[in-house]
PDB file as gemmi writes it, atoms N, CA and C in Angstrom:
CRYST1    1.000    1.000    1.000  90.00  90.00  90.00 P 1                      
ATOM      1  N   MET A   1       0.778  -1.170  -0.011  1.00  0.00           N  
ATOM      2  CA  MET A   1      -0.007   0.002   0.029  1.00  0.00           C  
ATOM      3  C   MET A   1       0.911   1.335  -0.105  1.00  0.00           C  
ATOM      4  N   ALA A   2       0.368   2.265  -0.708  1.00  0.00           N  
ATOM      5  CA  ALA A   2       1.212   3.516  -0.691  1.00  0.00           C  
ATOM      6  C   ALA A   2       0.846   4.442   0.480  1.00  0.00           C  
ATOM      7  N   ILE A   3      -0.085   4.145   1.308  1.00  0.00           N  
ATOM      8  CA  ILE A   3      -0.205   4.797   2.502  1.00  0.00           C  
ATOM      9  C   ILE A   3       0.180   4.136   3.884  1.00  0.00           C  
ATOM     10  N   GLU A   4       1.077   4.736   4.590  1.00  0.00           N  
ATOM     11  CA  GLU A   4       1.566   3.944   5.853  1.00  0.00           C  
ATOM     12  C   GLU A   4       0.635   4.712   6.980  1.00  0.00           C  
ATOM     13  N   TYR A   5       0.094   3.837   7.695  1.00  0.00           N  
ATOM     14  CA  TYR A   5      -0.754   4.495   8.947  1.00  0.00           C  
ATOM     15  C   TYR A   5      -0.066   4.196   9.986  1.00  0.00           C  
ATOM     16  N   LYS A   6       0.092   5.409  10.760  1.00  0.00           N  
ATOM     17  CA  LYS A   6       0.600   5.360  12.148  1.00  0.00           C  
ATOM     18  C   LYS A   6      -0.453   5.751  12.914  1.00  0.00           C  
ATOM     19  N   LYS A   7      -0.294   5.825  14.399  1.00  0.00           N  
ATOM     20  CA  LYS A   7      -1.185   6.059  15.349  1.00  0.00           C  
ATOM     21  C   LYS A   7      -2.160   7.268  14.887  1.00  0.00           C  
ATOM     22  N   SER A   8      -1.574   8.324  14.613  1.00  0.00           N  
ATOM     23  CA  SER A   8      -2.668   9.625  14.289  1.00  0.00           C  
ATOM     24  C   SER A   8      -2.054  10.327  12.994  1.00  0.00           C  
ATOM     25  N   LEU A   9      -1.439   9.542  12.021  1.00  0.00           N  
ATOM     26  CA  LEU A   9      -0.761   9.961  10.881  1.00  0.00           C  
ATOM     27  C   LEU A   9      -0.763   8.999   9.672  1.00  0.00           C  
ATOM     28  N   ALA A  10      -1.279   9.508   8.621  1.00  0.00           N  
ATOM     29  CA  ALA A  10      -1.337   8.773   7.329  1.00  0.00           C  
ATOM     30  C   ALA A  10      -0.152   9.554   6.490  1.00  0.00           C  
ATOM     31  N   VAL A  11       0.811   8.591   6.154  1.00  0.00           N  
ATOM     32  CA  VAL A  11       2.017   8.968   5.354  1.00  0.00           C  
ATOM     33  C   VAL A  11       1.743   8.369   3.938  1.00  0.00           C  
ATOM     34  N   PHE A  12       1.615   9.577   3.031  1.00  0.00           N  
ATOM     35  CA  PHE A  12       1.503   8.985   1.525  1.00  0.00           C  
ATOM     36  C   PHE A  12       2.730   9.002   0.884  1.00  0.00           C  
ATOM     37  N   ASP A  13       3.023   7.729   0.170  1.00  0.00           N  
ATOM     38  CA  ASP A  13       4.148   7.586  -0.477  1.00  0.00           C  
ATOM     39  C   ASP A  13       4.216   7.300  -1.965  1.00  0.00           C  
ATOM     40  N   ASP A  14       4.898   7.900  -2.688  1.00  0.00           N  
ATOM     41  CA  ASP A  14       4.982   7.716  -4.175  1.00  0.00           C  
ATOM     42  C   ASP A  14       3.545   7.848  -4.919  1.00  0.00           C  
ATOM     43  N   PHE A  15       2.969   6.812  -5.555  1.00  0.00           N  
ATOM     44  CA  PHE A  15       1.845   6.659  -6.140  1.00  0.00           C  
ATOM     45  C   PHE A  15       0.678   6.163  -5.549  1.00  0.00           C  
ATOM     46  N   VAL A  16      -0.382   6.910  -4.995  1.00  0.00           N  
ATOM     47  CA  VAL A  16      -1.467   6.567  -4.256  1.00  0.00           C  
ATOM     48  C   VAL A  16      -2.631   6.178  -5.175  1.00  0.00           C  
ATOM     49  N   GLY A  17      -3.043   4.923  -5.262  1.00  0.00           N  
ATOM     50  CA  GLY A  17      -4.053   4.711  -6.421  1.00  0.00           C  
ATOM     51  C   GLY A  17      -5.275   4.437  -5.873  1.00  0.00           C  
ATOM     52  N   VAL A  18      -6.301   4.158  -6.559  1.00  0.00           N  
ATOM     53  CA  VAL A  18      -7.618   3.867  -6.312  1.00  0.00           C  
ATOM     54  C   VAL A  18      -7.885   2.907  -5.124  1.00  0.00           C  
ATOM     55  N   GLU A  19      -7.057   1.900  -5.196  1.00  0.00           N  
ATOM     56  CA  GLU A  19      -7.274   0.839  -4.216  1.00  0.00           C  
ATOM     57  C   GLU A  19      -6.881   1.362  -2.763  1.00  0.00           C  
ATOM     58  N   ASP A  20      -6.393   2.392  -2.641  1.00  0.00           N  
ATOM     59  CA  ASP A  20      -6.004   2.985  -1.306  1.00  0.00           C  
ATOM     60  C   ASP A  20      -7.105   3.726  -0.574  1.00  0.00           C  
ATOM     61  N   ALA A  21      -8.229   4.206  -1.331  1.00  0.00           N  
ATOM     62  CA  ALA A  21      -9.157   5.094  -0.911  1.00  0.00           C  
ATOM     63  C   ALA A  21     -10.052   4.270   0.206  1.00  0.00           C  
ATOM     64  N   GLU A  22     -10.502   3.267  -0.034  1.00  0.00           N  
ATOM     65  CA  GLU A  22     -11.355   2.531   1.155  1.00  0.00           C  
ATOM     66  C   GLU A  22     -10.736   2.407   2.312  1.00  0.00           C  
ATOM     67  N   ALA A  23      -9.255   1.984   2.402  1.00  0.00           N  
ATOM     68  CA  ALA A  23      -8.736   2.026   3.682  1.00  0.00           C  
ATOM     69  C   ALA A  23      -8.327   3.379   4.281  1.00  0.00           C  
ATOM     70  N   LEU A  24      -8.099   4.417   3.402  1.00  0.00           N  
ATOM     71  CA  LEU A  24      -8.028   5.633   3.947  1.00  0.00           C  
ATOM     72  C   LEU A  24      -9.311   5.972   4.637  1.00  0.00           C  
ATOM     73  N   LEU A  25     -10.396   6.022   3.897  1.00  0.00           N  
ATOM     74  CA  LEU A  25     -11.795   6.296   4.629  1.00  0.00           C  
ATOM     75  C   LEU A  25     -11.795   5.659   5.946  1.00  0.00           C  
ATOM     76  N   GLU A  26     -11.632   4.414   6.052  1.00  0.00           N  
ATOM     77  CA  GLU A  26     -11.731   3.495   7.127  1.00  0.00           C  
ATOM     78  C   GLU A  26     -10.911   4.070   8.305  1.00  0.00           C  
ATOM     79  N   TRP A  27      -9.671   4.469   7.879  1.00  0.00           N  
ATOM     80  CA  TRP A  27      -8.704   4.894   8.801  1.00  0.00           C  
ATOM     81  C   TRP A  27      -9.200   6.281   9.482  1.00  0.00           C  
ATOM     82  N   PHE A  28      -9.536   7.098   8.846  1.00  0.00           N  
ATOM     83  CA  PHE A  28     -10.121   8.377   9.174  1.00  0.00           C  
ATOM     84  C   PHE A  28     -11.485   8.064  10.015  1.00  0.00           C  
ATOM     85  N   GLN A  29     -12.221   7.104   9.779  1.00  0.00           N  
ATOM     86  CA  GLN A  29     -13.387   6.890  10.629  1.00  0.00           C  
ATOM     87  C   GLN A  29     -12.983   6.440  12.121  1.00  0.00           C  
ATOM     88  N   LYS A  30     -11.804   5.816  12.052  1.00  0.00           N  
ATOM     89  CA  LYS A  30     -11.250   5.275  13.305  1.00  0.00           C  
ATOM     90  C   LYS A  30     -10.354   6.372  14.044  1.00  0.00           C  
ATOM     91  N   ASN A  31      -9.921   7.284  13.242  1.00  0.00           N  
ATOM     92  CA  ASN A  31      -9.103   8.262  13.700  1.00  0.00           C  
ATOM     93  C   ASN A  31      -9.348   9.670  13.162  1.00  0.00           C  
ATOM     94  N   PRO A  32     -10.640  10.152  13.571  1.00  0.00           N  
ATOM     95  CA  PRO A  32     -11.036  11.442  13.174  1.00  0.00           C  
ATOM     96  C   PRO A  32     -10.260  12.653  13.218  1.00  0.00           C  
ATOM     97  N   LYS A  33      -9.162  12.484  14.162  1.00  0.00           N  
ATOM     98  CA  LYS A  33      -8.163  13.569  14.155  1.00  0.00           C  
ATOM     99  C   LYS A  33      -6.910  13.399  13.637  1.00  0.00           C  
ATOM    100  N   GLY A  34      -7.093  12.449  12.667  1.00  0.00           N  
ATOM    101  CA  GLY A  34      -5.732  12.034  12.061  1.00  0.00           C  
ATOM    102  C   GLY A  34      -5.333  13.103  11.083  1.00  0.00           C  
ATOM    103  N   LYS A  35      -3.872  12.992  10.694  1.00  0.00           N  
ATOM    104  CA  LYS A  35      -3.322  14.174  10.113  1.00  0.00           C  
ATOM    105  C   LYS A  35      -2.712  13.403   8.893  1.00  0.00           C  
ATOM    106  N   VAL A  36      -2.274  14.143   7.814  1.00  0.00           N  
ATOM    107  CA  VAL A  36      -1.600  13.341   6.745  1.00  0.00           C  
ATOM    108  C   VAL A  36      -0.219  14.287   6.241  1.00  0.00           C  
ATOM    109  N   ASN A  37       0.611  13.286   5.871  1.00  0.00           N  
ATOM    110  CA  ASN A  37       1.958  13.900   5.263  1.00  0.00           C  
ATOM    111  C   ASN A  37       2.077  13.487   3.992  1.00  0.00           C  
ATOM    112  N   PHE A  38       2.293  14.142   2.946  1.00  0.00           N  
ATOM    113  CA  PHE A  38       2.341  13.984   1.649  1.00  0.00           C  
ATOM    114  C   PHE A  38       3.990  14.104   1.205  1.00  0.00           C  
ATOM    115  N   THR A  39       4.922  14.198   2.109  1.00  0.00           N  
ATOM    116  CA  THR A  39       6.197  14.600   1.609  1.00  0.00           C  
ATOM    117  C   THR A  39       6.789  13.727   0.352  1.00  0.00           C  
ATOM    118  N   THR A  40       6.634  12.499   0.452  1.00  0.00           N  
ATOM    119  CA  THR A  40       7.049  11.660  -0.693  1.00  0.00           C  
ATOM    120  C   THR A  40       6.216  11.383  -1.694  1.00  0.00           C  
ATOM    121  N   CYS A  41       4.965  11.825  -1.661  1.00  0.00           N  
ATOM    122  CA  CYS A  41       3.731  11.461  -2.556  1.00  0.00           C  
ATOM    123  C   CYS A  41       4.099  12.209  -3.908  1.00  0.00           C  
ATOM    124  N   THR A  42       3.888  11.446  -5.167  1.00  0.00           N  
ATOM    125  CA  THR A  42       4.107  12.095  -6.357  1.00  0.00           C  
ATOM    126  C   THR A  42       2.889  11.971  -7.153  1.00  0.00           C  
ATOM    127  N   HIS A  43       1.789  11.093  -6.637  1.00  0.00           N  
ATOM    128  CA  HIS A  43       0.575  10.978  -7.397  1.00  0.00           C  
ATOM    129  C   HIS A  43      -0.386  10.694  -6.445  1.00  0.00           C  
ATOM    130  N   ILE A  44      -1.783  11.290  -6.598  1.00  0.00           N  
ATOM    131  CA  ILE A  44      -2.753  10.810  -5.712  1.00  0.00           C  
ATOM    132  C   ILE A  44      -3.913  10.664  -6.617  1.00  0.00           C  
ATOM    133  N   HIS A  45      -4.720   9.520  -6.521  1.00  0.00           N  
ATOM    134  CA  HIS A  45      -5.824   9.178  -7.225  1.00  0.00           C  
ATOM    135  C   HIS A  45      -6.984  10.233  -6.823  1.00  0.00           C  
ATOM    136  N   ALA A  46      -7.821  10.568  -7.678  1.00  0.00           N  
ATOM    137  CA  ALA A  46      -9.123  11.360  -7.290  1.00  0.00           C  
ATOM    138  C   ALA A  46      -9.924  10.692  -6.206  1.00  0.00           C  
ATOM    139  N   SER A  47     -10.010   9.528  -6.060  1.00  0.00           N  
ATOM    140  CA  SER A  47     -10.811   8.796  -5.012  1.00  0.00           C  
ATOM    141  C   SER A  47     -10.501   9.184  -3.449  1.00  0.00           C  
ATOM    142  N   ASN A  48      -9.055   9.062  -3.654  1.00  0.00           N  
ATOM    143  CA  ASN A  48      -8.288   9.508  -2.204  1.00  0.00           C  
ATOM    144  C   ASN A  48      -8.466  10.952  -2.018  1.00  0.00           C  
ATOM    145  N   LEU A  49      -8.254  11.879  -3.075  1.00  0.00           N  
ATOM    146  CA  LEU A  49      -8.768  13.328  -2.922  1.00  0.00           C  
ATOM    147  C   LEU A  49     -10.161  13.611  -2.418  1.00  0.00           C  
ATOM    148  N   GLN A  50     -11.037  12.763  -2.794  1.00  0.00           N  
ATOM    149  CA  GLN A  50     -12.328  12.947  -2.467  1.00  0.00           C  
ATOM    150  C   GLN A  50     -12.608  12.562  -0.848  1.00  0.00           C  
ATOM    151  N   VAL A  51     -11.856  11.747  -0.473  1.00  0.00           N  
ATOM    152  CA  VAL A  51     -11.860  11.378   1.036  1.00  0.00           C  
ATOM    153  C   VAL A  51     -11.226  12.368   1.741  1.00  0.00           C  
ATOM    154  N   LEU A  52     -10.092  13.006   1.196  1.00  0.00           N  
ATOM    155  CA  LEU A  52      -9.489  13.987   1.999  1.00  0.00           C  
ATOM    156  C   LEU A  52     -10.330  15.318   2.047  1.00  0.00           C  
ATOM    157  N   MET A  53     -10.969  15.662   0.919  1.00  0.00           N  
ATOM    158  CA  MET A  53     -11.684  16.738   0.900  1.00  0.00           C  
ATOM    159  C   MET A  53     -12.904  16.805   1.703  1.00  0.00           C  
ATOM    160  N   ALA A  54     -13.347  15.733   2.034  1.00  0.00           N  
ATOM    161  CA  ALA A  54     -14.600  15.443   2.844  1.00  0.00           C  
ATOM    162  C   ALA A  54     -14.029  15.395   4.390  1.00  0.00           C  
ATOM    163  N   VAL A  55     -13.036  14.902   4.800  1.00  0.00           N  
ATOM    164  CA  VAL A  55     -12.548  14.932   5.884  1.00  0.00           C  
ATOM    165  C   VAL A  55     -11.892  16.145   6.420  1.00  0.00           C  
ATOM    166  N   LYS A  56     -11.052  16.788   5.537  1.00  0.00           N  
ATOM    167  CA  LYS A  56     -10.344  18.002   5.728  1.00  0.00           C  
ATOM    168  C   LYS A  56      -9.332  17.938   7.040  1.00  0.00           C  
ATOM    169  N   PRO A  57      -8.508  17.043   6.786  1.00  0.00           N  
ATOM    170  CA  PRO A  57      -7.393  16.486   7.767  1.00  0.00           C  
ATOM    171  C   PRO A  57      -6.235  17.669   7.747  1.00  0.00           C  
ATOM    172  N   PRO A  58      -5.732  17.917   8.879  1.00  0.00           N  
ATOM    173  CA  PRO A  58      -4.637  18.898   9.055  1.00  0.00           C  
ATOM    174  C   PRO A  58      -3.525  17.994   8.232  1.00  0.00           C  
ATOM    175  N   VAL A  59      -2.768  18.941   7.474  1.00  0.00           N  
ATOM    176  CA  VAL A  59      -1.401  18.451   6.654  1.00  0.00           C  
ATOM    177  C   VAL A  59      -0.239  18.903   7.393  1.00  0.00           C  
ATOM    178  N   VAL A  60       0.458  17.975   7.640  1.00  0.00           N  
ATOM    179  CA  VAL A  60       1.680  18.235   8.227  1.00  0.00           C  
ATOM    180  C   VAL A  60       2.855  18.439   7.633  1.00  0.00           C  
ATOM    181  N   ALA A  61       2.868  17.866   6.281  1.00  0.00           N  
ATOM    182  CA  ALA A  61       3.704  18.155   5.258  1.00  0.00           C  
ATOM    183  C   ALA A  61       3.376  18.043   3.791  1.00  0.00           C  
ATOM    184  N   TRP A  62       3.854  18.980   3.013  1.00  0.00           N  
ATOM    185  CA  TRP A  62       3.202  18.897   1.732  1.00  0.00           C  
ATOM    186  C   TRP A  62       4.097  17.969   0.920  1.00  0.00           C  
ATOM    187  N   SER A  63       3.928  17.713  -0.424  1.00  0.00           N  
ATOM    188  CA  SER A  63       4.775  16.942  -1.336  1.00  0.00           C  
ATOM    189  C   SER A  63       5.933  17.809  -1.700  1.00  0.00           C  
ATOM    190  N   LYS A  64       6.847  17.215  -1.976  1.00  0.00           N  
ATOM    191  CA  LYS A  64       8.172  17.514  -2.453  1.00  0.00           C  
ATOM    192  C   LYS A  64       8.136  17.992  -3.875  1.00  0.00           C  
ATOM    193  N   ASP A  65       6.913  17.377  -4.631  1.00  0.00           N  
ATOM    194  CA  ASP A  65       6.712  17.417  -6.003  1.00  0.00           C  
ATOM    195  C   ASP A  65       5.854  18.689  -6.078  1.00  0.00           C  
ATOM    196  N   GLU A  66       6.512  19.681  -6.604  1.00  0.00           N  
ATOM    197  CA  GLU A  66       5.828  21.122  -6.726  1.00  0.00           C  
ATOM    198  C   GLU A  66       4.560  21.088  -7.340  1.00  0.00           C  
ATOM    199  N   ASP A  67       4.421  20.536  -8.472  1.00  0.00           N  
ATOM    200  CA  ASP A  67       3.039  20.297  -9.161  1.00  0.00           C  
ATOM    201  C   ASP A  67       2.010  19.698  -8.238  1.00  0.00           C  
ATOM    202  N   LEU A  68       2.369  18.773  -7.744  1.00  0.00           N  
ATOM    203  CA  LEU A  68       1.380  18.075  -7.007  1.00  0.00           C  
ATOM    204  C   LEU A  68       1.020  19.069  -5.623  1.00  0.00           C  
ATOM    205  N   GLN A  69       1.959  19.625  -5.033  1.00  0.00           N  
ATOM    206  CA  GLN A  69       1.762  20.390  -3.951  1.00  0.00           C  
ATOM    207  C   GLN A  69       0.703  21.688  -4.425  1.00  0.00           C  
ATOM    208  N   LEU A  70       1.078  22.197  -5.631  1.00  0.00           N  
ATOM    209  CA  LEU A  70       0.269  23.294  -6.257  1.00  0.00           C  
ATOM    210  C   LEU A  70      -1.239  23.011  -6.587  1.00  0.00           C  
ATOM    211  N   TRP A  71      -1.321  21.631  -6.851  1.00  0.00           N  
ATOM    212  CA  TRP A  71      -2.746  20.961  -7.064  1.00  0.00           C  
ATOM    213  C   TRP A  71      -3.457  20.682  -5.769  1.00  0.00           C  
ATOM    214  N   LEU A  72      -2.839  20.303  -4.800  1.00  0.00           N  
ATOM    215  CA  LEU A  72      -3.378  19.752  -3.549  1.00  0.00           C  
ATOM    216  C   LEU A  72      -3.645  20.739  -2.516  1.00  0.00           C  
ATOM    217  N   GLU A  73      -2.656  21.746  -2.573  1.00  0.00           N  
ATOM    218  CA  GLU A  73      -2.708  22.786  -1.438  1.00  0.00           C  
ATOM    219  C   GLU A  73      -4.084  23.447  -1.286  1.00  0.00           C  
ATOM    220  N   PRO A  74      -4.617  24.141  -2.596  1.00  0.00           N  
ATOM    221  CA  PRO A  74      -5.773  24.966  -2.410  1.00  0.00           C  
ATOM    222  C   PRO A  74      -6.901  24.044  -2.110  1.00  0.00           C  
ATOM    223  N   LEU A  75      -6.883  22.709  -2.484  1.00  0.00           N  
ATOM    224  CA  LEU A  75      -8.075  21.930  -2.215  1.00  0.00           C  
ATOM    225  C   LEU A  75      -8.275  21.423  -0.783  1.00  0.00           C  
ATOM    226  N   LEU A  76      -7.251  21.393  -0.162  1.00  0.00           N  
ATOM    227  CA  LEU A  76      -7.046  21.039   1.215  1.00  0.00           C  
ATOM    228  C   LEU A  76      -6.754  21.825   2.329  1.00  0.00           C  
ATOM    229  N   ARG A  77      -6.686  23.191   2.027  1.00  0.00           N  
ATOM    230  CA  ARG A  77      -6.599  23.990   2.996  1.00  0.00           C  
ATOM    231  C   ARG A  77      -7.712  24.696   3.529  1.00  0.00           C  
TER     232      ARG A  77                                                      
END                                                                             
């Protein structure tokens, strides 16, 4: 999986595909105060973005990929 789940942090790594969306939603249901880290994320499927837009979690680190950060930041702030 491209998302590593820690106690209160979801760390997105490399390519986060559609198959990760259901687990992401379930994790947020169990961890409503969860935060996200996009540091090493290079792509995120729209299904995961929909989960994130619904939950609006705090972002502790944006992607090093400038294009991805420019796309994500306005949607998740």
